N, C-alpha and C positions, 0 to 999 in steps of 0.2 A: 526522666530523661531529657537529652537534648534532643530539639526535632530542628530539621532541615525544611525551612519555610521560603518558597517563593511569592512575592507580593507584588499585583499590579494595580494601577489605576487605569482607567480608560484613557486613550489617547488624546490630548487637546488638539483640534484642529488649527493647522499652521496658518489660517487665513483672519486671525481675531485673538486678542490681547485676553488675557486673564482676568474674569471678573468674580464678584464674591459669591455668585452661583456656582461657578466651578469650585471654588475653593473649598465647599462641604466635603466633596468628594476627597481632596487630596488631605485636608485635615484630617477626616475619619481615618483613611489608610494612614497617615503617618502617625497618629496615636496608634493605632494598631501595631503597626510596625516597632515604635519604639517601645510599646509594653513587652511585647516578643524579645526583643534584645534585652530587654532589662531583666527578663526572665531567665537569662541564658540562653536562648534559643539561636541557632545559625538562621537569620532571616534576612534575606536579600530583596531590595525593593526597587523593581526597575520600572522606567516609564519612557516615553519616547513621545515625539511630534508625528501627529499625523498628517503627511504632506501632500497626499497625491489627489487629482480630482480637475474637475473641469473649472471650479473657483478660483484655485492657485494659476491654472494656466492663463484665465482671461484678466486676473489682475496683474499679472506678469507682463501680458500684452499691453494692459490699459498705461501701465507705469515704464514701460519699455525698458524693461530689465527681465532676466532671466528667471525661471522658476527656482533654482538653484540660490539665487540672492535673496528672493523673495522668502524663502522657508529659513534663511541662515539667520535673517534679521529677526524672523519673527521667534526662532528657537531661543536665540541670546534674550528677548525681552520676557520670554515664558520662563526660562531659567532665572532669570533676574527677581521676576515675580515670587516664583514659588520659593526662592532663599528668602524672601523678606518675610515670609510667614513662617519659617524654620520647617519648611517641608524639604525632607532630607532623603534624595535618592542615592541610591547605590550605583546606579547606571542611568542616565537620560540621553538617548539615543534619537534616532529619526527612522522612518520607515522608508525614505529613500538612501538606502544604505545599501553597501553590497551584501552584507550579511543577510538584510531582509531578502535582497533578490535572489539569493542562493537558498535561503530556506524557504521561500515561495515556489522556487523550481521543483524543489525536492517533493513538498506536500502535494503539489500539483501532481507529477507523475504519479504519486501513489493513488491520487483521486481516479485518473485516468487509468492507471491499472488495474483498478477495481471495478470498472464499467459504470463510474457513476456519471460521466460526461456525454451530454447530447447537445445538438444543436438545432434551434429555430429560429424562423424570422420574426423580429419584433417591430411592431410599429410605435414611434416616439416621433414628437416635435422635434423639430430641428430648425436652428437658427440660422439664416442663410445670410447674416451680415457677421455675427462671429464665426460661422463655420464650424459650428458643433451641436451635436445632440443636448436637449435639454431637461436636467433633472426637474421631478414635479415643481420644486419651489423655485426653480427661475423662471417659471411661466405664470401669468397672471392673465387676470380677464374678467367678465360678467358672469355671475354665479346663474348657471341654466335653469336654475329651479325659482329662487326668489328675486334676481334680476339686479343682486347686489355687485355695484363695480368695485373693481381692483380686490378681486379675491385670488387666493393662491390658486395653483393646481391641482390639489387633492381635496381640499373640503372649504365650504364657505363658512366663513368666521361670522356670519351673520345670522343663517339659517339652519347651520351645521350642517346641510346636505354634504353628501361625499359623492366624487366623480372623479374622472381621468381629467388630465390636462386638454385631450382632445375635444371633450364635451363643453369646455368655456366658450363662451359669446365673446368674439371680438378678443382673442387671446394676443398677449404679446410678452416678448422676452424682457426679462426684468434687465439683463446686460445692455441690449441694443435699443429695445422698445420696438425692434422689427417684428412682422405678423410670422409666427412659426410655419413652418411646412410641415405637414407629416409625410415622414421617410421610412422606408423599411430597411433595416439591417441584422445581416445574421448575427445572433448572439450565444454565447456558449451556456450552458446550463449544468448545475448539479442536480442529480436526482434524488433529493432528501428522502423522498419516500421509501428508497431502498435501506435507509438506515432508520426506519421507523419503528422496529422492533427494540434496537439498541436506546434510541432517543426515548422512547416511552420507559424503558427500565431504569435508564440514568436518571432521568429529571423526577421520576416518581418513588424513587427508592433513596436510603441514606438521608445525609444531613446537607446533600450539596445544595439545595436551594431553601428559601423560607417557605412554608406550606402554601402560603396564599399563591406564591410564584408556580410552584408545583399544579397548584389546582387549576390556576389561570392557564397554564401551556396545556392542560390535560381538556380544559373546556374549550379553548380558541382553537389549538392546533392539532394537537394528539388525536382528538376524537374523531378526526377525518383524514382523509389521503394527505400527506403534506406537498405542498406545490414545489415544482422545480424551483431553483436559486439562481438568477441569473448573475452571472460573473464575468461577464466580459463586457468591455465597451470599445466600440469601435473608434480608428483615429479620426481629428486629433483628440489625444486625450495625454494628461500628464500623469505618469506612472510606468508601471514596467510590462514590455510588451512579453505577449505570452509565446515563449519560445516555438510550440509547435502551431502555432496559429498568426502567421504573420499579420498585422495590421490590426492585431486587437489587443486589446491591454485589460489586465485584470482590473476588476471593479475595486474600488478602494476599499470596501467591507472584506475583499478577500484577502488583500495584503496587509490591512491594519492591525488585526487581531495578532499576526504573525510578527509584527512588530514587538508583540511582547517577547518572543523567541528570540529575536534577532539584538535587542538591547541586552537580554541575558548572555548570549553569545559574545558581544562586546564586553560584558562584566568578565565573563569567563576568561576571556583572551588577556585582558590586561591584569588578570589575577592569580594566572597559572591554574583556573578550574577546568574541569570536564564538563563540557556541556551536557553530556548524556547524563551526568549525575542530578542535574536539575530537571531535564525534561523527558528522560526515559529511565525513573529509579523511583521504584515503589516507594521507596522510603521518604521521597520527597513530596511536601504537600504544595499544592499551587492552589493560591487564593486570589481572585480577581474580586475588584472592588468597581461596581457601575452604577450609574443613574436607571432609573427604571425605563427610561424609554429606548434602550438598548438593551433589553432583557433578550428578546427572541434572537438577537444576533449571539450572543452570549452563552445560551441555555440550549440552542439547536443548531446553527449552522457552526459553531466553535468546536463545541464537542464531536459533533459529527466529522469534522475536518481532521482532529488531533487522533478520533480512533480509526481513520483510515490510515493514517498515516505512521501509526504505532507510537505517538507520546501521551505522556501522561495525561490523564485526565485533570480536570479542576477538583480537588477537595471542596471546594465551597466557592460559590459566587454569590458575593454580600451584595444586596441591590438597595439602594434608598431611594426617598423621595427627591421632590424639586425644591428648590427657595423661593419662598414668598419674602416680601416685605411689607410689614403691615397689614399682610393677610392677604395682598394682593400679588399678582404677578410682577415681577420687574420691570420697571417701567421707564425708558428714557426721558420721558416728557416731565415725571416729576422728580427726577435725580435718583430715584432707588436703583437704578442699573449703573452700580457702582462698581468700576473697575480695581482691581486689586492694588495697582500702584495708587490710585487716588485716595482708597482706603489708608495705604501705608504712609501719606504723607500728613495724615490728621491722627491717626490712631496706633496705639500698639498692637501688633499682631496676637499676642497671648490673649489679649481680652477676647477675641473673634474666636481664636481656637476652643476657648473655656467655652463661650455662650454656644458654640455650635454644639460642644461635649454634652451640654446640658440640654440638649435637644434629641440627641441621638439615639435612636433604639433600633431594635431589629423590625420594626415595622416598615411599610412603603410609605407612611404618610409623608406630605410634605413638610418641611421645616421652615418655620417662620421666625422672620429676623424683626422683631416688634423692638424698634429703636427707644423707646421710653422703657420696655423692662429690660434691654441690654444694657443701658447706664446703670438702672438700678442693680440689675443683678451683680454686675461686676464690680460694682462700688461695695455692695453688701456683703457679697462672697469672698471677692479676693483682696479687698483692700480692708473691711472692717472685721473681716474673721481671721484670713490666714495670715496676711502679710501683720495686721496687728498683733499678732503672737510676738513676733520677732522684733516688731519696733518697740513693744512696750517692755523688752526684757533685755534682748542685746545691748543696748546702750549701757546696762547698769554695769555689765563684765565686759565692756568692750577692752580690747587689749589685755586680756587676763585669760584665765583659764577655766573651763567647767569642773565641777567638782568632781574630784577623783573616785568617789563611789557614787554612783545613782542614788538619789536621794528618795525618799518613800513618796510618792505621789497619790496614793490611795488606790493603785492600780489601774490608772488612766492608762499608761504607757502599754501594760499587759493588755488591756482590754483594746486598745485600736490593733496592737500586734495581732491578736486573735482576729481579727478581721480580712486579715491578708487573703486567704483563701477564698472568701467570697467576694472580696473587691477583684481579683484576680480574674474569678469565673465571669464576673460583669464586664470587665474589659475582653476577655477571650471572645463573649459572645455578642459584642458590639453593642452592649447596653450600658454606652456610658453615662446616658442620663441617669440611669440608678447609681452607676458608680459613684457619680458627682454629689448625690444626694447622702450617700454613706459617708464620703470624706467630709462634707459640709458639716454633718452631725458631729465628726470628731473634731471639729475646729470649732464648735459650738463649746464641748466639753472642755478643751484646752483654753480658749477664751473665761470661762466658768472660773478654772483653777485660778488664771491669772490676776482676774478680779478678786476674787477672796482671799490670795494672798497679797495682792497690792505692793510689790516691790518700791514701788516709788515711794510708799510711805517709810516701808522698812529702811530704807537706804538712809533715812535722816537719822538713824538712831545709832550712835558709833559702834554699838555691841553687837548690832545685826548685821555685819558683812557677810559672816558665813550663811546666815539664813538666806540673805538675798543672792548668795551665788547660788544655794541650793535651789530656791524658786526659781530662778532663771535658768539653771541648769536643765529641769524640768521642761519649762515652758518652751526652751529651745529645741530640746528633743521630742518634744510633741509636735513642733513646728517642721522641724526635721521630716518627721514621720509621715505628716501629710503630704509633705512636698515630694517625698519618694512616691507616695500615692499618685500625686498629681503629675509627677514628672512627663510622663507621656504626653501630656496635654500643655504644659507649662515647660518646654525645656529651657527657656531663657530663665525663669525663677530656679531651676535646679541648678543653671550653673551658679547664679549669685548666693545661692544657699551654699555651695562647693566652697565660694570665695570666703562667705562669713563665716564657718565654720571651718575652714582648712580641712575640708574632708571631701574626698568625690564620692558621689552617688554611682555605684558601678552596679547593684544587683537589688533586685525585690527584696531579696531577704534580709537587708539592711533595715528593714522595718522590725526587724525583731530583738535588734541589740541596740540599746541607747550608747550614745557616746560620751564619754567621760575623759576629763582631765585634756581636752582638745581645748587649744587657743582659740579665743573668739577675735575675728579682725574688728577693727571699727567700722560701725555701722553705718552704712548708706541705705538711702531710702531705696526700696525695692519695686514699688510700684505706686503710681499717682492715681488720684480720684479720677474717673472722667467726666468731663464737663459738657453739659448739652451744647455749648457752644463750638465744640470740637465736632460735634454729629453734625450741627447746622452747617458748619462750615465744609466739610465732606460735601454735603447734599449739595450744598450750592456749586462746590467744584464740579460734582457728577453733572450737574445742568449744564455748565461751560463744556465739558468734555465731550459730552454727548451730541451737543449743538455742533461742536467742530466735528466731529465725529459722523455726523449725520450729513455733512457737506460733503466730507471727504470720501466717504466709503457709500456713496448712494447706489451705486452698481451692485455692491455686495451686501444690500441690506437685508436683503430675505436669507443670507448665510449666515448675518452677525446678529440677528435679533434674539436666536434660542437664549432662554436664561438657565438651562440645563446644560451638566458636562454631558456630551454627546460626541459619539464618534460623527463624521461628515457623511451625508448622502444617506440618511437612514429612513428616506421615504420610499424606499422600494416598496414596502408593506403598510403604508401609511394609508392609502386611498382604501383599504379595507377595513381600517380603522383596529389595526392589531397592535398598534403600539400600546403600551401602559405609559399614556401621556396625558398629562392634564391640560383642560379647555381655558382657556383665560377667562376670567370672574367677568361677570357681566355687570354694567354701572351700577353704582349705588342707588338703591330705592329706599324710601321713607316706608315706616310701618303703614303709612295711610295708603300708600302704592299698593302696598302688598294684599291689604286686606279687600282691594277692589277685585282681586282673583278668588273666585268660588269654586273652591276644590272638593271635588265631591268622590265617595266611593260609589264604584258602578258595578255591575255585573254584563259580560258579555253574554247576548242570548242568542246573536245570529251574528255569521262572519263568513264570508265569501270573497271571491275574487272580482275584480272590477274589471270588465271587459276594454281592450284599449289601454290599460293601463299598467306600466310595468311595476310602480313601486307600491302600488295602494292595494288594501284590502278595504272592505265595507264591514263596517261593524254596526250591530244594533245594539246600544247600551240600554239597560234598565237603571233608573235611579231612584226606582222602588214605588210604591202608590199607584201604578200603573204607568209612570212617566217614562218615556223611551226617547231615546236620541239617535240618530243617524251620524255616524262620524265615520270619515274616510282617513286611514292610516299610513302613513307611508313605513309599513313594517313587513310588506311583503317578504323580502329577502330574509328575514328572521323568522318569520312564523308560518306555519302550516295552518290554515283558518278554521278546519276542523277540531284542532287541538286546543283552540282560543275558548269556544264556549263553554259557559258555566265560570270562567274564569273572573276573579275581582280585579278591577283596577281603579286608578285614580283618574280623573277626568275634569278638565275645565269646564264648568257645569254653564258659565255665563259669558263664553266667547261668543261675539257677534257672529251669527249663521254667516257662511261663505258661499257663494254660489259658484258650483264648479259644474265644468262640461259632463261630470257624471251624474250629479244631481247636488243636493243640498248638504253640506257639513254642518252638523249643529254643536260642534264641541271640539274637545282634543283630547286625546289620552296622553299620559304623562309616563315618558321613559329615558333612560339614560344611554349613553354609547355614542358612538361616532357616525352612524348610519349603517346603510347597508346590512350586513348579516350582523354587524354589531350593535343592536337594538335590544334594550331589556325592558320591558315593561316593568314598571312600578306595581307590586301586589300589596294592599293591606293584609294583615296578619288575620289569622281564624278569627271570628266573632266580628268581625267588620260587618256591615250590613249596607246595602245599596243604599243611597241617598244621605248618607252620613258626611258631616263637613269635613274635609280635613283641615285641620287646626295648624 
């Protein structure tokens, strides 16, 4: 049966260009959409630029232009970059549209009518020069815990401490360098706790979310009272003014997801479709593709808004990890922060689409672009296997016809056709990495066939012309079959194959039927090998781009540095470490450096509060053999001391003792997390004993 499917990707912010980190999400989504269309389903892919917020307003002021001019220029650049990578939207809109304003008003009224809105005063830092309140990331200063200078407003990149911007020592605005003032303003809040029962049921049932996401929400949000959601900002602010609250504007995270709906409405109006058929129809599936850093917005706030206003809930929210390059976060200094336009100047888009597909599965793990592996995999898989099938056969039957009857191929075509349902299931589940492995195994079989038959040898014998045609008919059918499987990933190769064999690829089921009697066009090279020098040139260009960008965009650095696809201003909850985000990698160390750290299993035998300390607990650790250590640990917000006694932990046993005003700390316990209530002590498995070294 044909399905009605509406698909979205996160809206790129209109204050920066598209880079290869963003492309992970849009390529992942585009592959899924092309697959659904190839299967014969009605699938519509919409997106838009996320255009509102303080950063756009300040940039427009600095450049002496209107906000509308700024976002129009960036939308043109975004559309151009997406097109260069064969990312094909059915509609690409803007959150600064009449459709979005109308839908925001409709949803807001539903929320008001449901009694979910309340008002309360909020203290926030204010830039007296720019005349605007500052989001956390637009404030920097000295860390109140370790004294590191030039740290962001939510957590320290040196010691990991979490705090509010008001806690910073000598804070300053990244826009004007002015010292912020603490000011109070009335904000409007949505009481999410009233939707707690619904959100718990929706997130924990069905297949709406990956299991680890559902568990994360249960452990970090739904296990306690949900906090009120701050959804207004006082003037000046670039956005939509709230109709029943003059001088206040909807926070960008309120109107941004509604942009999905507004873009759908634009598509409906242009194509004679009924909007309610897509957003108020139980037969329509809505699929969102997002990065893990904006999980809570799409799995708590957004479903709550939709439920309250009577719109379709998402069938599934597909969540992916971030992009690293060579195992490290993208960095402007070493040229791995690569703009989409820079990549496109040096390398074909299809090979990046394929490489990402080989990495993408259902897990939230980060995706690594290893440039050496990238070159090797593209050349090995696409050039030496897939394209090789065509290049070693098509030229021998160029400007002729395939055999009128499909020859005996020993069951190869039938065996590959039998994989169709399995590979379709892998695409459906976004397990592209597994799908690519299956398809490359078919390419290996095809290449074994062409190698065994050697048409380049057969063609030398005058009486072997028919046999050459039969062999090439089999090889080209196996090639086309593989291209059908790969067409969601490689639309350009699909088009080239259609031209070569004079037959369109219109449906997944064409995998089942071989072509016969079809004219073959003159062979043209389908794909070239990637050379190391192309990658080197791209990196060098990126370094130049980033140096120029650093000079031109210094005031926007805090907003531009993110290497992940993300909606703007997602730091409302960052101070409590609620984001599913990856911290930057530490500097490299040698094995000798690492071996200097003596990690030991220890048991907590005493734990208590520390008088006069807001964040510390005092722990007495047993390292076995009667040896104990006194340790002060900043875990008070996460653990009750009486529940820690008896627990095994990992400690740094050879840390130089540190004299504190509360006493001598003789070690350190190891934990993950971002600070505050989001700290998780590392615990050895049962069977470990105090004093054992951790290797």
